[in-house]
C-alpha positions as semicolon CSV with decimal commas, in nm:
position;residue;x (nm);y (nm);z (nm)
1;M;-0,924;-0,492;-0,290
2;M;-1,226;-0,294;-0,197
3;E;-1,289;-0,475;0,131
4;W;-1,112;-0,759;0,314
5;H;-1,164;-0,915;0,658
6;P;-0,872;-1,152;0,728
7;V;-0,846;-1,351;1,050
8;F;-0,495;-1,380;1,194
9;K;-0,399;-1,658;1,435
10;V;-0,232;-1,542;1,755
11;G;-0,149;-1,850;1,960
12;R;-0,489;-2,007;2,032
13;S;-0,670;-1,680;1,971
14;R;-0,782;-1,520;1,648
15;L;-0,773;-1,155;1,549
16;R;-1,013;-1,027;1,284
17;V;-0,905;-0,709;1,105
18;S;-1,130;-0,516;0,867
19;F;-0,968;-0,347;0,569
20;T;-1,237;-0,115;0,429
21;G;-1,285;0,203;0,231
22;G;-1,167;0,079;-0,106
23;H;-1,351;0,183;-0,419
24;L;-1,338;0,163;-0,796
25;C;-1,451;0,464;-0,994
26;G;-1,383;0,551;-1,355
27;G;-1,081;0,322;-1,378
28;A;-0,924;0,464;-1,062
29;C;-0,883;0,230;-0,769
30;T;-0,842;0,311;-0,402
31;H;-0,744;0,006;-0,203
32;A;-0,903;-0,089;0,126
33;S;-0,707;0,018;0,433
34;F;-0,682;-0,037;0,806
35;T;-0,534;0,199;1,064
36;T;-0,419;0,110;1,412
37;S;-0,210;0,259;1,688
38;D;-0,211;-0,069;1,881
39;P;0,143;-0,212;1,870
40;V;0,018;-0,568;1,931
41;V;-0,221;-0,558;1,635
42;Q;0,052;-0,403;1,421
43;A;0,299;-0,677;1,520
44;V;0,046;-0,951;1,439
45;I;-0,014;-0,801;1,094
46;E;0,358;-0,747;1,025
47;H;0,435;-1,111;1,108
48;S;0,157;-1,248;0,885
49;E;0,206;-1,422;0,551
50;A;-0,009;-1,157;0,383
51;Y;0,235;-0,887;0,497
52;K;0,544;-1,089;0,403
53;N;0,398;-1,146;0,054
54;D;0,309;-0,775;0,007
55;K;-0,067;-0,836;0,008
56;I;-0,061;-0,589;0,300
57;I;0,173;-0,292;0,290
58;C;0,245;-0,046;0,567
59;I;0,210;0,322;0,488
60;T;0,322;0,560;0,760
61;P;0,194;0,905;0,666
62;E;0,421;1,089;0,914
63;E;0,742;0,961;0,758
64;P;0,770;1,000;0,382
65;T;0,919;0,714;0,184
66;V;1,206;0,804;-0,046
67;F;1,226;0,605;-0,369
68;E;1,527;0,640;-0,598
69;Y;1,470;0,543;-0,960
70;S;1,677;0,537;-1,278
71;T;1,403;0,522;-1,540
72;Q;1,038;0,609;-1,568
73;Q;0,962;0,240;-1,621
74;E;1,133;0,155;-1,291
75;L;0,923;0,419;-1,116
76;F;0,601;0,291;-1,273
77;A;0,687;-0,069;-1,178
78;Y;0,750;0,034;-0,817
79;L;0,420;0,220;-0,791
80;E;0,225;-0,063;-0,954
81;D;0,391;-0,361;-0,785
82;K;0,485;-0,232;-0,441
83;R;0,228;0,043;-0,385
84;N;-0,067;-0,110;-0,572
85;V;-0,129;0,189;-0,798
86;N;-0,361;0,105;-1,087
87;P;-0,150;0,101;-1,409
88;D;-0,428;0,291;-1,588
89;L;-0,341;0,590;-1,366
90;L;0,023;0,592;-1,479
91;K;0,037;0,724;-1,834
92;T;0,287;1,008;-1,784
93;F;0,564;1,108;-1,544
94;D;0,329;1,373;-1,401
95;D;0,080;1,095;-1,323
96;A;0,353;0,908;-1,135
97;K;0,451;1,222;-0,942
98;R;0,087;1,280;-0,846
99;E;0,040;0,923;-0,723
100;A;0,372;0,933;-0,534
101;A;0,266;1,255;-0,361
102;R;-0,070;1,101;-0,271
103;L;0,115;0,808;-0,110
104;N;0,365;1,041;0,064
105;I;0,657;0,912;-0,144
106;T;0,949;1,143;-0,218
107;L;1,102;1,070;-0,560
108;K;1,474;1,100;-0,633
109;M;1,650;1,033;-0,960
110;K;1,960;0,807;-0,922
């Protein structure tokens, strides 16, 4: 998504969050994002249906994610399905390494 403004219900209140900054250029896609240091806002998002269904994913740049894979296809599937990397960007293993580095993911072969 390039931009998304969901409204989350919090008791009787509503919380609007703006995911922005996404763009599509030459087949490459950067998804919209939202950054917060507010633990209440983070908790609301993490308890939402969108988060539980992986429409929203949490990326913590300070702590790299380690992903162990057995095959290149498994790695590509992870990047496409769980990290929303455009499949057109994943033609070679070097492409996958580049995208993983951009997302702060450490790759390990099983």
